[in-house]
matplotlib code that plots the C-alpha trace (Angstrom):
import matplotlib.pyplot as plt

x = [10.0, 7.3, 8.4, 7.0, 8.9, 7.7, 8.9, 8.5, 9.7, 11.1, 11.2, 8.6, 7.1, 3.8, 1.0, 2.7, 2.3, 4.1, 2.3, 3.9, 3.6, 4.2, 5.4, 4.7, 6.4, 6.1, 2.5, -0.9, -1.6, -4.8, -6.5, -5.0, -7.2, -3.5, -2.8, -0.5, 0.8, 2.7, 5.0, 6.5, 9.3, 8.5, 5.5, 3.1, 2.9, -0.1, -3.5, -3.6, -5.5, -7.0, -8.5, -10.2, -9.0, -11.3, -10.8, -13.7, -13.7, -11.5, -11.1, -9.0, -7.8, -9.1, -6.0, -5.7, -9.7, -9.5, -6.0, -5.2, -5.7, -5.4, -5.1, -4.6, -3.5, -3.9, -2.3, 0.8, 0.8, 1.0, -0.7, -0.7, -1.1, -0.9, -0.4, -2.2, -2.0, 0.5, 1.6, 4.8, 2.6, 2.4, 6.5, 6.7, 7.6, 5.2, 5.1, 2.9, 0.9, -0.8, -3.7, -4.1, -7.7, -9.3, -12.2, -11.9, -13.4, -10.5, -8.3, -6.5, -4.8, -0.7, -1.5, -3.8, -1.4, 0.8, 3.3, 5.0, 7.4, 10.6, 9.3, 9.9, 11.0, 8.5, 9.2, 6.8, 8.6, 7.2]
y = [-11.3, -10.2, -7.0, -4.3, -1.4, 0.9, 4.4, 8.2, 7.2, 8.9, 10.6, 13.4, 15.5, 14.6, 16.1, 15.8, 14.5, 11.5, 9.9, 6.6, 5.1, 1.2, -0.1, -2.6, -4.9, -8.4, -9.3, -7.1, -6.1, -4.6, -7.8, -7.3, -6.4, -4.2, -3.1, -1.5, -3.5, -2.3, -3.6, -2.1, -2.9, -6.2, -6.5, -8.3, -7.3, -5.7, -4.5, -0.6, -0.1, -2.0, -1.4, -2.8, -3.8, -1.9, 0.9, 1.8, -0.2, 1.1, -0.6, 0.9, 0.2, 1.8, 3.4, 5.0, 5.8, 9.8, 10.3, 7.5, 7.2, 4.7, 5.0, 4.1, 3.7, 1.1, 2.6, 2.8, -0.2, 2.0, 2.4, 5.1, 5.8, 9.6, 9.9, 13.1, 14.2, 11.2, 10.1, 8.6, 5.1, 5.0, 4.4, 1.5, -0.1, -0.1, -3.2, -2.8, -6.5, -7.9, -10.0, -12.0, -14.2, -10.4, -9.6, -11.2, -10.6, -11.4, -9.1, -7.3, -11.1, -11.0, -14.4, -13.6, -11.3, -13.3, -10.2, -8.1, -5.5, -4.8, -2.1, 1.9, 2.9, 6.0, 7.6, 10.4, 11.9, 13.4]
z = [-13.8, -11.5, -10.2, -7.5, -6.3, -3.9, -3.5, -2.3, 1.5, 3.9, 7.0, 8.1, 11.0, 12.9, 11.2, 7.4, 4.3, 1.6, -1.6, -1.9, -5.4, -6.3, -9.8, -11.6, -14.2, -15.4, -15.4, -16.4, -12.8, -14.0, -13.4, -9.6, -7.1, -5.4, -1.6, 0.9, 4.1, 6.8, 9.4, 12.3, 14.1, 16.6, 15.0, 12.3, 8.9, 8.9, 6.6, 5.1, 2.5, -0.9, -4.3, -6.7, -10.3, -11.9, -9.2, -8.4, -4.5, -2.2, 1.7, 4.9, 7.6, 10.6, 12.0, 8.3, 8.0, 7.2, 6.8, 3.8, -0.4, -1.9, -6.2, -9.5, -13.3, -14.9, -17.8, -15.8, -14.2, -11.0, -7.5, -5.0, -1.2, -0.3, 3.0, 5.2, 9.2, 9.9, 13.5, 15.3, 15.4, 11.3, 11.0, 9.9, 6.1, 3.4, 1.3, -2.1, -2.7, -5.7, -5.5, -9.1, -7.6, -6.7, -5.3, -2.3, 1.3, 3.1, 1.4, 4.8, 5.1, 3.4, 2.4, 0.0, -1.8, -4.6, -5.7, -3.3, -3.8, -1.4, 1.6, 1.5, 5.3, 6.1, 9.5, 11.3, 14.0, 17.0]

ax = plt.figure().add_subplot(projection="3d")
ax.plot(x, y, z, "-o")
ax.set_aspect("equal")
plt.show()
């Protein structure tokens, strides 16, 4: 059974930091591109960041560039999202996702991803 389990969400004040983790099981995720998306109430799910299966390339949404860092540990089947300088507009449910056909140029599209976690809530207070 394929599973992605996110953790690390919580409530933080603006300017603070959080580190999200996504633990994968049930398949060899080292072969997959891994991404983070987020969804705020009343809004569509949006791309946050992606890391290629080798870990040598990363891409970010403009809204988080310079503040968030995505990384992975293939030996642990885990992906991380370090979030610094958090803003109230970062408040959302954050989802981890895996793309089993890696290398796509449309990494920002949720439709590209085959496996999803259940999400973890991040709330940034002003």
